[in-house]
BAZAMI-849566 format. One record per residue (C-alpha): residue in one letter; x, y, z. Coordinates in nm, 4 decimals, decimal comma. Layout:
N
@residu:A	east:X	north:Y	up:Z
...
This chain:
130
@residu:M	east:-2,7052	north:1,2438	up:0,8362
@residu:L	east:-2,3570	north:1,2616	up:0,9721
@residu:I	east:-2,0702	north:1,0221	up:0,8934
@residu:K	east:-1,8407	north:0,9642	up:1,1973
@residu:L	east:-1,5061	north:0,8262	up:1,1118
@residu:Q	east:-1,3514	north:0,5650	up:1,3443
@residu:H	east:-0,9918	north:0,6273	up:1,4590
@residu:N	east:-0,7547	north:0,3857	up:1,6333
@residu:T	east:-0,9752	north:0,0849	up:1,6075
@residu:M	east:-0,8392	north:-0,2538	up:1,7098
@residu:M	east:-0,9094	north:-0,4086	up:1,3669
@residu:E	east:-0,7746	north:-0,1135	up:1,1644
@residu:N	east:-0,4608	north:-0,2856	up:1,0359
@residu:A	east:-0,5982	north:-0,6384	up:1,0082
@residu:H	east:-0,5751	north:-0,8078	up:0,6735
@residu:Y	east:-0,8674	north:-1,0180	up:0,5490
@residu:T	east:-0,8503	north:-1,2884	up:0,2848
@residu:N	east:-1,2212	north:-1,2705	up:0,2031
@residu:F	east:-1,5054	north:-1,0324	up:0,2353
@residu:E	east:-1,6782	north:-1,1948	up:0,5339
@residu:D	east:-1,5004	north:-0,9555	up:0,7929
@residu:P	east:-1,5009	north:-0,6042	up:0,6451
@residu:R	east:-1,3300	north:-0,3222	up:0,8291
@residu:I	east:-1,5573	north:-0,0758	up:0,9981
@residu:L	east:-1,3959	north:0,2613	up:0,9379
@residu:H	east:-1,7000	north:0,4753	up:0,9850
@residu:E	east:-2,0516	north:0,4760	up:1,1248
@residu:Y	east:-2,3631	north:0,6669	up:1,0273
@residu:V	east:-2,5524	north:0,9008	up:1,2663
@residu:I	east:-2,9045	north:0,9873	up:1,1681
@residu:V	east:-3,0293	north:1,3186	up:1,2980
@residu:T	east:-3,3975	north:1,3647	up:1,3102
@residu:Q	east:-3,6485	north:1,6295	up:1,4019
@residu:K	east:-3,9936	north:1,5748	up:1,5351
@residu:P	east:-4,2380	north:1,7524	up:1,2997
@residu:K	east:-4,4500	north:2,0182	up:1,4673
@residu:Q	east:-4,7775	north:1,9084	up:1,3061
@residu:F	east:-4,7496	north:1,5545	up:1,4631
@residu:A	east:-4,7639	north:1,5487	up:1,8375
@residu:S	east:-4,6466	north:1,1958	up:1,8949
@residu:A	east:-4,5002	north:1,0803	up:1,5657
@residu:W	east:-4,1445	north:1,0827	up:1,4363
@residu:L	east:-4,1050	north:1,0857	up:1,0479
@residu:V	east:-3,7779	north:0,9453	up:0,9164
@residu:T	east:-3,6947	north:0,8772	up:0,5490
@residu:V	east:-3,5615	north:0,5348	up:0,5196
@residu:R	east:-3,4188	north:0,3607	up:0,2115
@residu:H	east:-3,5722	north:0,0232	up:0,1830
@residu:S	east:-3,3649	north:-0,2504	up:0,0223
@residu:D	east:-3,5263	north:-0,5365	up:-0,1466
@residu:R	east:-3,3897	north:-0,8452	up:-0,3075
@residu:S	east:-3,4668	north:-0,9094	up:-0,6691
@residu:C	east:-3,3440	north:-1,1329	up:-0,9442
@residu:V	east:-3,1796	north:-0,9361	up:-1,2190
@residu:D	east:-3,0306	north:-1,0770	up:-1,5375
@residu:Q	east:-2,6816	north:-0,9258	up:-1,5471
@residu:R	east:-2,6716	north:-0,9589	up:-1,9280
@residu:E	east:-2,9329	north:-0,6815	up:-1,9469
@residu:T	east:-2,7349	north:-0,4321	up:-1,7245
@residu:S	east:-2,5150	north:-0,2077	up:-1,9254
@residu:G	east:-2,3284	north:-0,0777	up:-1,6060
@residu:Q	east:-2,1516	north:-0,4092	up:-1,5261
@residu:T	east:-1,7664	north:-0,3851	up:-1,5671
@residu:W	east:-1,5735	north:-0,5826	up:-1,8281
@residu:Q	east:-1,4008	north:-0,7753	up:-1,5606
@residu:G	east:-1,7390	north:-0,8621	up:-1,4167
@residu:I	east:-1,8755	north:-0,9714	up:-1,7515
@residu:V	east:-1,5662	north:-1,1940	up:-1,8221
@residu:W	east:-1,5564	north:-1,3393	up:-1,4691
@residu:T	east:-1,9341	north:-1,4013	up:-1,4634
@residu:A	east:-1,8956	north:-1,5900	up:-1,7968
@residu:L	east:-1,6096	north:-1,8047	up:-1,6627
@residu:I	east:-1,8212	north:-1,8910	up:-1,3598
@residu:A	east:-2,1039	north:-1,9917	up:-1,5844
@residu:L	east:-1,8663	north:-2,2054	up:-1,7768
@residu:H	east:-1,7479	north:-2,3964	up:-1,4700
@residu:N	east:-1,4256	north:-2,1848	up:-1,4237
@residu:K	east:-1,2523	north:-2,3146	up:-1,7332
@residu:A	east:-1,3315	north:-2,2187	up:-2,1002
@residu:S	east:-1,1732	north:-2,1487	up:-2,4354
@residu:L	east:-1,1661	north:-1,7914	up:-2,5684
@residu:S	east:-1,4413	north:-1,8749	up:-2,8247
@residu:A	east:-1,6681	north:-2,0270	up:-2,5523
@residu:I	east:-1,6274	north:-1,6990	up:-2,3439
@residu:Y	east:-1,7095	north:-1,4921	up:-2,6571
@residu:D	east:-2,0284	north:-1,7054	up:-2,7089
@residu:Q	east:-2,1215	north:-1,6767	up:-2,3490
@residu:I	east:-2,1177	north:-1,3013	up:-2,3457
@residu:R	east:-2,2184	north:-1,2123	up:-2,6982
@residu:D	east:-2,5657	north:-1,1095	up:-2,5967
@residu:H	east:-2,4724	north:-0,8909	up:-2,3029
@residu:A	east:-2,6053	north:-0,5437	up:-2,3069
@residu:R	east:-2,2541	north:-0,3828	up:-2,2733
@residu:V	east:-2,1242	north:-0,6032	up:-2,5580
@residu:R	east:-2,4158	north:-0,5162	up:-2,7811
@residu:K	east:-2,3510	north:-0,1486	up:-2,7082
@residu:A	east:-1,9793	north:-0,1664	up:-2,7646
@residu:G	east:-2,0404	north:-0,3513	up:-3,1002
@residu:S	east:-2,2913	north:-0,0809	up:-3,2138
@residu:L	east:-2,0350	north:0,1903	up:-3,1441
@residu:G	east:-1,7712	north:-0,0007	up:-3,3452
@residu:T	east:-1,5677	north:-0,0868	up:-3,0264
@residu:D	east:-1,3577	north:-0,4090	up:-3,0609
@residu:W	east:-1,5106	north:-0,5826	up:-2,7615
@residu:Q	east:-1,3341	north:-0,9096	up:-2,8182
@residu:A	east:-0,9994	north:-0,7174	up:-2,7756
@residu:I	east:-1,1245	north:-0,5891	up:-2,4454
@residu:V	east:-1,2117	north:-0,9360	up:-2,3426
@residu:R	east:-0,8680	north:-1,0667	up:-2,4236
@residu:R	east:-0,7205	north:-0,7850	up:-2,2283
@residu:V	east:-0,9282	north:-0,8650	up:-1,9179
@residu:L	east:-0,8351	north:-1,2332	up:-1,9523
@residu:Q	east:-0,4616	north:-1,1436	up:-1,9764
@residu:E	east:-0,4642	north:-0,9084	up:-1,6837
@residu:T	east:-0,6951	north:-1,0821	up:-1,4374
@residu:C	east:-0,7227	north:-1,4553	up:-1,5316
@residu:V	east:-0,4968	north:-1,7595	up:-1,5592
@residu:Q	east:-0,4148	north:-1,9246	up:-1,8869
@residu:V	east:-0,4374	north:-2,2978	up:-1,8082
@residu:E	east:-0,3332	north:-2,4090	up:-2,1563
@residu:R	east:-0,3090	north:-2,2400	up:-2,4991
@residu:G	east:-0,6489	north:-2,0613	up:-2,5515
@residu:V	east:-0,8055	north:-2,1924	up:-2,2262
@residu:W	east:-0,8672	north:-1,9533	up:-1,9368
@residu:S	east:-0,9808	north:-1,9854	up:-1,5780
@residu:L	east:-1,0351	north:-1,7527	up:-1,2823
@residu:P	east:-0,7379	north:-1,6928	up:-1,0529
@residu:Q	east:-0,7163	north:-1,9062	up:-0,7528
@residu:I	east:-0,7713	north:-1,7138	up:-0,4169
@residu:Q	east:-0,5402	north:-1,8156	up:-0,1473
């Protein structure tokens, strides 16, 4: 497979406020070869994507920001620190951090301070996207 970069595209310098219109900076070119043993068939390896429902609390690869933001979404975008702790206590990454002796509550507080809005003392919400 080849990856062809796009240069001097019209939308190259556009700024988007959401993810509905992503920039296209490259395209894929799939190079195939007709197998000799098949006279009229082309074989191409294709990755098949399938939708499935996954409980994020069981995935240890989720980022701390993703964990905190998902908890806030589940708590209707406004929650106290203790409610956020209760919401994520059973997350796989939190359990792993606890078993390693990592202070996961300090990590949660840092994520809240760096990426969220404190609406009143001890109550947090997601930032408003403008």
